[in-house]
N, C-alpha and C positions, 0 to 999 in steps of 0.2 A: 451441607451434606454430611451425614454422620458416617462412621467407619463402615458399618454394615451396608449402607446404601452404596458407598464407594466400591467396596469389594464385590458386591452383587453386580454393579454396573460393568465390571471388567469382563464378565461373561455374557452381558446383554447383547442383543442384536441391534440395539439402538444406542446412540450416544448418550452419555450421562449428562444430567443437568448440572450447570455450574452457576455460581453467583457471577453476574456479569458486570455491566458497564459502570464506569466511574461517574457517568451522568453529566448533565449540564453544569453542575457545580464545578467540575474539573475542566471540561471542554469549553465551557461558556456557551451561551446561546446568543452570542454577538451577531449583529446584523451585518451581512456581507452582500456585495453585488457580484454577480457572475460576469464573465466576458460576454454573455448573452443579455446583459443588463437586467437580470432578474434578481429581486431581493430574496435572500435566504437567511434562515437562522442556522448558525453553525451546527449545534447539536441536533435540534429537532429535524432539520431538513437534510443534513449532510452526513451525520455520524450515526445517529440512533439505529441500532440493530444492523448496521451495514459493515461490509468488508471494504476498507478504504486504503488508498495509497496516497500519502501526502508529501509534497516537497515545497520548498520556498525558492522564489526566484524574483527577478524583475525584468521588465521588457527591454530595457536599454542595456542590459548586461552584455558585455562583449567577451567575458571570460568563460566561466564554467556553465552558466545557465543554458546557452544554446547547445552545448555538448550534452548536458543532462537531459534537456528536453528531447533532443534527437534520440538519445538512448531510451527514453521512456516511450517515444513513438514506436520504436521497435518492440518494446515490451508489450505495448498495447496491441500491436499486430500479432504477437505470439500468443497472447491470451484470447484472441479472436472474439467470439460473441459474448464472452464472459463480462467484458468491460461495458458497463451500462446496464447489465442484467443482475449479476451478483457481486461484481467488483466495481468500485467507483474510484476515480482518480481526481485529485485536487492539487492544484498548484497555487500557492498563496504568495502574493507579492510582498516583498519586504520594503517596498517604496510606494506606499499607497498614494502619496502626494503626487507622484508622477504617473502612476498606472491607474487610469480610470477604465471603465469597462471597454471603451473604444480602443484604447491602447492594448489591452489584453486580448481583445477580439482580433486585432491585427496580428499580434504575436501568435495566437493559436492558429490563425489561418495560414500564416507564413510557414508554420511547422507542420501543416496538414494534420492537425489534431482531429480525431474522430469523436463521435458522440460517446458519452460516458465519462468524459474528462472535462472538468470545469476549472477555469482560472478565476481566482477570487481577489477582490480588493475590499478594504474596509478602512476603519480608522487606524491611525498609528498605534494607539493604545491596544486595540484588539489584535492587530497583526503581531505586535511584539509579545503580547501575552501568550498567544498560541505558539509562537516560535520558541519561547522559553519553556513552555509546558511540554511541548512535544519533542524538542530537539536540543534541550539545554545541555551544555558540556560541563556545567558547574564550575566554570572558570570565567570570572568577570571580564577579563581582557578579550576572551573569545565571544562570550554571550552578548556583550554590548556592542560588538562589531557586526553590523548587518552584512558585511562582505563575507562573513564566515557562514553564510546561510545555506549553501547548496551542496554541502558535502555528503549528506545522508538523506535517505528516504525513511519515512516512518510508515509502517504497515500495521493496521489495527483492524481486528474483527470485534466490533463493539458487542455483538450478541454473546460472545464468550469471553470478553475482556482479554483477548490474546494480542500481544504486541510483539513486533519484530522491528529491527532496523537493518538497513542495508546501504552500502556505499552507492551513491547515486550514479556513479560512472563505472560500476562493476559490469561484467559481461551481461548481456541480455539474459542468458541462461541463469546466471546467479540472481539477477533481479526478479525474474519470473518465479524461480524456486522460492525466494524469500516471500514473495506475495502468496504463493500457494501454501506456505507453512501456516498461514492464518486461516486456511480453509476450515470449515466445520469438521469435527471428527467423523470418520466414516464408520458405519456399523461394523461389528467384529467380523461377520461373515464376508463382507466385501473386502476388508483388509486381508483376511486369510486367503481369499481367492487371488487377490493381486500379488501377495507375497509368494504364493505357489507358482504363479505364472512367471514372476521374476526369477525365482529359484530355478525353474525349468530352463529358462534362457541362459542363466549362469552355468548350469550343468552342461548344456549343449556347447557353449563356447569353450568351457574348460576341456571337454572331450575332443574338441577340434583344435586345441592349442591356441585359441585366439586370446588376445589381450582383453581383459574385462573392462567394460566401460564404467565411467563414473556416473553419478546421478546427474551430472551436468549434461550428459549426452542423451538422457532419456526423457527430455521434455517433449511431450506431445499433448497439445490441448485440443479437445474436441469442441 
């Protein structure tokens, strides 16, 4: 996009176009199996043009994995019908030798995971490659230790190449907000209307002497 197109887009009623995805060259098109025992290619089937939430786990983990999964279950509930429609959740095992589709299916069922969220297993090479490309700390002692896998969530909107990261055990409101930050840009007229409504609420609360809420208290998914 050149400078004139960019400046013009600022007043447009539709979102501007942007150069997007890093593509299969970065994400790989490795073959994985879901907890439903379906074969998928990572980029073509799971990432391309999608808004995704990715974390790493393993089924026998007795530390942070169950806590993270329970937190993401609450986030899935907060996002309501969006998960499986325009947001997709993926949990990738860091111990593919242990976690076949049956083990992941049991884990997903145990945590009452709903549609729109897949648990994935593949080869050791492919799972390690993705873990390092999506969540690398750039520190060998940390990156080579698979027990350091569950600290963060990676949120990506491939269609606009927008990436965020969020602590996996942050409050549900924080997790949901981080996921929403990867939403497609809204048209200018919609943003202006939403800002006007928000400002009217702030003005009303100030006039009544009420304490102003933070964005953490304003999460309402339709």
